[in-house]
C-alpha positions in Angstrom: 7.8 -18.5 2.1 6.3 -15.0 1.7 3.1 -16.3 0.3 2.7 -18.9 3.0 3.4 -16.3 5.7 0.8 -14.1 4.2 -1.8 -16.8 4.5 -0.9 -17.4 8.1 -1.0 -13.7 9.0 -4.3 -13.1 7.2 -5.9 -16.1 9.0 -4.5 -14.9 12.4 -5.6 -11.4 11.8 -9.1 -12.6 10.9 -9.3 -14.6 14.2 -8.0 -11.7 16.2 -10.5 -9.3 14.6 -13.4 -11.6 15.4 -12.2 -12.0 19.0 -12.0 -8.2 19.3 -15.4 -7.6 17.9 -17.0 -10.4 19.9 -15.4 -10.1 23.3 -13.5 -6.8 23.5 -16.6 -5.0 22.2 -18.7 -6.7 24.9 -16.3 -5.6 27.6 -16.3 -2.0 26.3 -20.1 -1.9 26.3 -20.2 -3.5 29.8 -17.9 -0.9 31.2 -19.9 2.0 29.6 -23.1 0.5 31.0 -21.6 0.5 34.5 -20.8 4.2 34.1 -24.3 4.9 32.8 -25.9 2.9 35.7 -23.8 4.9 38.3 -24.5 8.1 36.4 -20.7 8.7 36.5 -19.3 11.1 34.0 -15.6 11.1 33.3 -13.7 13.4 30.9 -14.2 12.4 27.3 -10.5 12.0 26.6 -10.4 9.4 29.4 -13.6 7.5 28.5 -11.9 5.6 25.7 -9.0 4.5 27.8 -11.3 3.5 30.7 -13.6 1.3 28.5 -10.9 -0.3 26.3 -9.7 -3.7 27.6 -5.9 -3.7 28.1 -5.6 -7.1 26.4 -7.2 -5.6 23.3 -4.5 -3.0 22.9 -1.9 -5.9 23.0 -3.8 -7.6 20.2 -3.6 -4.4 18.1 0.2 -4.4 18.7 0.5 -8.1 17.7 -1.4 -7.5 14.5 0.8 -4.5 13.6 4.0 -6.6 14.4 2.9 -9.5 12.2 2.1 -7.3 9.2 5.2 -5.3 9.6 7.2 -8.5 9.7 5.5 -9.7 6.5 6.3 -6.4 4.8 10.0 -6.7 5.9 10.1 -10.3 4.5 8.9 -9.1 1.1 11.6 -6.5 1.0 14.4 -8.7 2.3 13.6 -12.0 0.6 12.3 -10.4 -2.7 10.0 -13.4 -2.9 6.2 -13.8 -3.4 3.7 -13.8 -6.3 2.1 -10.4 -6.6 -1.0 -11.8 -8.1 -1.4 -14.3 -5.2 -0.8 -11.5 -2.7 -3.4 -9.3 -4.3 -6.0 -12.1 -4.3 -5.4 -13.0 -0.7 -5.5 -9.4 0.5 -8.7 -8.8 -1.5 -10.3 -11.9 -0.1 -9.1 -11.1 3.5 -10.4 -7.5 3.4 -13.7 -8.5 1.7 -14.4 -11.3 4.1 -14.0 -9.0 7.1 -16.2 -6.4 5.4 -18.9 -9.0 4.7 -18.8 -10.6 8.2 -18.9 -7.2 9.9 -21.9 -6.1 7.9 -23.7 -9.4 8.5 -22.8 -10.0 12.2 -21.5 -6.9 14.0 -22.5 -3.6 12.3 -26.2 -3.7 13.2 -25.5 -4.6 16.8 -23.0 -1.7 17.2 -25.5 0.8 15.6 -28.3 -0.4 17.8 -26.2 0.0 20.9 -25.0 3.6 20.1 -28.6 4.5 19.2 -30.1 3.1 22.4 -31.8 5.5 24.8 -29.4 5.1 27.7 -26.2 5.6 25.6 -27.7 8.6 23.8 -28.7 10.2 27.1 -25.3 9.6 28.7 -23.4 11.0 25.7 -25.7 14.1 25.8 -23.7 15.2 28.8 -20.7 16.0 26.6 -20.2 18.7 24.0 -21.4 18.1 20.4 -17.9 17.4 19.1 -17.2 15.1 22.0 -20.5 13.3 21.5 -19.8 12.7 17.8 -16.3 11.4 18.6 -17.5 9.1 21.4 -20.4 7.8 19.3 -18.0 7.1 16.5 -15.6 5.3 18.9 -18.3 3.0 20.3 -20.0 2.4 17.0 -17.1 2.0 14.5 -15.2 -1.1 13.5 -12.1 -2.3 15.3 -8.9 -1.1 13.7 -8.5 -4.3 11.5 -12.1 -3.9 10.3 -11.6 -0.2 9.6 -8.6 -0.8 7.5 -10.3 -3.7 5.6 -13.3 -1.4 4.9 -11.0 1.3 3.5 -8.8 -1.0 1.4 -11.3 -3.5 0.0 -12.8 -1.4 -2.7 -9.4 -0.3 -4.0 -8.0 -3.9 -3.9 -11.1 -5.2 -5.6 -10.8 -2.7 -8.5 -7.1 -3.3 -8.9 -7.7 -7.1 -8.9 -10.3 -6.9 -11.6 -8.3 -4.5 -13.8 -5.1 -6.5 -13.4 -6.5 -9.9 -13.7 -9.1 -9.5 -16.5 -8.4 -6.3 -18.4 -4.8 -4.9 -18.5 -1.6 -5.3 -16.5 1.6 -3.3 -16.6 5.0 -4.9 -16.9 8.6 -3.7 -17.0 11.1 -5.1 -19.6 14.1 -6.3 -17.5 16.4 -7.7 -20.3 17.6 -7.1 -23.8 16.1 -10.2 -25.3 13.4 -8.3 -27.3 15.6 -5.5 -28.6 15.2 -3.6 -30.8 11.4 -3.9 -30.4 11.5 -3.5 -26.6 14.3 -2.0 -24.6 15.4 -2.4 -21.1 13.4 0.0 -19.0 10.3 0.0 -21.2 7.1 -0.1 -19.3 4.4 -1.9 -21.3 0.7 -2.8 -21.1 -0.5 -6.3 -21.5 -4.1 -7.1 -22.6 -5.4 -9.8 -20.3 -8.6 -10.7 -22.2 -7.4 -11.0 -25.8 -6.5 -14.7 -25.3 -9.4 -15.5 -23.0 -10.5 -14.7 -19.5 -8.5 -16.6 -16.9 -8.8 -16.9 -13.2 -6.1 -15.0 -11.3 -3.3 -17.2 -9.8 -4.9 -20.5 -11.1 -4.6 -19.4 -14.7 -7.7 -21.5 -15.7 -9.4 -20.2 -18.8 -13.1 -19.6 -18.1 -14.1 -17.7 -21.2 -12.8 -18.1 -24.8 -12.0 -14.9 -26.8 -9.2 -15.4 -29.2 -6.0 -17.4 -29.7 -2.4 -16.1 -30.1 -1.4 -15.3 -33.6 2.0 -15.6 -35.2 3.9 -12.3 -34.7 2.2 -11.4 -31.4 4.4 -10.2 -28.6 3.2 -12.4 -25.7 3.7 -12.5 -21.9 3.7 -16.0 -20.5 5.2 -18.4 -18.0 7.9 -20.6 -19.5 7.5 -24.4 -18.9 10.5 -24.5 -16.5 9.8 -21.7 -14.0 7.0 -19.5 -12.7 8.3 -16.1 -13.7 7.0 -13.8 -16.4 8.7 -13.9 -19.8 8.0 -11.9 -22.9 8.8 -13.1 -26.4 7.3 -13.1 -29.9 5.1 -15.9 -31.1 6.9 -17.7 -33.9 5.2 -21.1 -34.2 1.5 -22.0 -33.7 0.2 -25.5 -32.9 1.0 -27.8 -35.9 3.6 -25.4 -37.5 6.9 -26.8 -38.7 9.6 -24.4 -37.6 13.2 -24.6 -38.8 16.1 -22.2 -37.9 19.3 -22.5 -39.8 22.2 -20.1 -40.1 20.1 -17.3 -38.4 17.4 -17.8 -41.0 13.9 -18.7 -39.9 11.7 -21.1 -42.0 8.0 -21.5 -41.2 6.2 -24.5 -42.8 9.0 -24.8 -45.3 9.0 -21.1 -46.4 11.8 -18.8 -45.5 10.7 -15.7 -43.5 11.7 -12.8 -45.7 14.4 -10.5 -44.1 15.4 -7.1 -45.2 18.7 -5.5 -43.9 17.9 -2.0 -42.6 21.2 -1.0 -40.9 24.5 -2.5 -40.0 26.3 -1.4 -36.8 29.0 -4.0 -36.4 28.7 -6.5 -34.9 24.9 -5.9 -35.0 22.6 -6.1 -38.0 19.2 -4.5 -37.8 16.7 -6.5 -39.9 13.0 -6.3 -40.8 11.5 -9.8 -40.7 8.1 -10.8 -42.2 6.3 -13.6 -40.3 3.8 -14.5 -42.9 2.3 -11.0 -43.1 3.5 -9.6 -39.7 6.5 -7.4 -40.1 8.7 -6.6 -37.1 12.2 -5.5 -36.3 14.9 -7.9 -35.1 18.7 -7.9 -34.7 21.5 -10.3 -35.3 25.0 -10.4 -33.9 27.4 -11.6 -36.6 30.1 -12.4 -34.1 27.8 -14.8 -32.1 27.3 -18.3 -33.3 25.0 -20.1 -30.8 25.0 -23.4 -32.7 21.3 -23.8 -31.9 19.9 -24.6 -35.4 16.8 -26.7 -35.1 13.9 -28.2 -36.9 10.7 -28.9 -34.9 6.9 -29.4 -35.2 4.9 -27.4 -32.7 2.8 -29.7 -30.5 -1.0 -29.2 -30.2 -1.9 -26.6 -27.6 1.7 -25.2 -27.6 3.6 -22.2 -29.0 7.1 -21.6 -30.1 8.5 -18.4 -28.7 11.7 -16.5 -29.7 13.2 -13.1 -28.8 13.7 -10.4 -31.4 17.3 -10.2 -30.2 18.0 -13.6 -31.8 21.5 -14.0 -30.6 20.9 -12.8 -27.0 17.6 -14.5 -26.0 16.6 -17.3 -23.7 13.6 -18.7 -25.5 12.0 -21.9 -26.8 15.4 -22.8 -28.2 16.5 -23.2 -24.6 13.4 -24.3 -22.6 11.1 -25.7 -25.2 7.5 -25.0 -26.3 5.0 -23.0 -24.1 1.8 -24.8 -23.2 -1.5 -22.8 -23.8 -2.3 -22.8 -20.1 0.9 -20.8 -19.4 -0.2 -17.9 -21.6 -0.8 -14.6 -19.7 -1.6 -12.0 -22.3 -0.7 -9.9 -25.4 1.6 -6.9 -25.0 0.2 -4.1 -27.0 1.7 -0.7 -25.9 4.7 1.0 -24.4 3.6 3.8 -22.0 6.9 4.8 -20.4 10.6 4.4 -20.7 12.6 4.5 -17.5 15.9 2.4 -17.7 17.2 3.1 -14.2 16.5 5.2 -11.1 19.3 7.6 -12.0 17.5 8.5 -15.3 14.5 10.6 -15.9 11.3 8.9 -17.1 10.6 9.5 -20.7 7.6 9.3 -23.0 9.8 9.1 -26.1 8.9 5.5 -26.8 5.1 5.9 -26.2 3.1 3.9 -28.7 1.9 0.6 -30.0 4.2 -2.5 -29.9 4.9 -4.0 -33.4 
């Protein structure tokens, strides 16, 4: 709902901006031309109110109300795809900037530089002339905001979509490797360059490797998950009595500590060592034996007895892969705690 509302409001705002620049601008210039023809000088602080069409002010208020309503819906409904929102806002602001440069900017500049306007504004003080010249020559409010936000949105979109993206760990499924409140960085180009929102791979770089900590969309819902890559395409994976077998070989486990009912274990995934934990009091009855399908990956959490992973919702298709988690940059478990850099470092 939030995403659909954003598309509607962006489209409506674009139409309103075009109407303002095309018709409200013409009325403003017509009124100023009448004052120039009559050689009528009015106080500078009144000139803007006299030349601005009243209906244009109502359009400003309508745009504000629509965007305020959309912002409120985001807060109240807690809905929407941030990547989609970022793409739409970038396209919206970029389109306005481009159209303004191609269609309207030159005409505004030519009008304010015209002999009659320059001579009329010369009747005012230098500060007043500068303000009035800016008023008659600058973009409408929507265009002004679009011009200000577009470079920032474009940079954020490129960084977030193709280079690195921050995430927060919301659950305990990757303990002890990742804790609730860890803020991590995800490399978006390691597994190939993908188009934002669509997820279509346009440039090959590398493929996921066993032991990678990967962010992805599970096959059953469009929300971000983070787990460890256990099985690659073609691998035979077996899990029995809390022991993992990869292509018939048991993944070596070394007990590091025992804090009943938890056991902290170091596991070796064919050369990639990582920490994991077991709960000796939990028996999930989810032993399995499976061959990973081509173009799919088998994902499991390091907190083996407290993780919703491929044991629950199946294998992850390659086109649902987002990126590789590579670093923790902040730990902030709740708003009542102080942010900490104690866990700063690479993800193993």
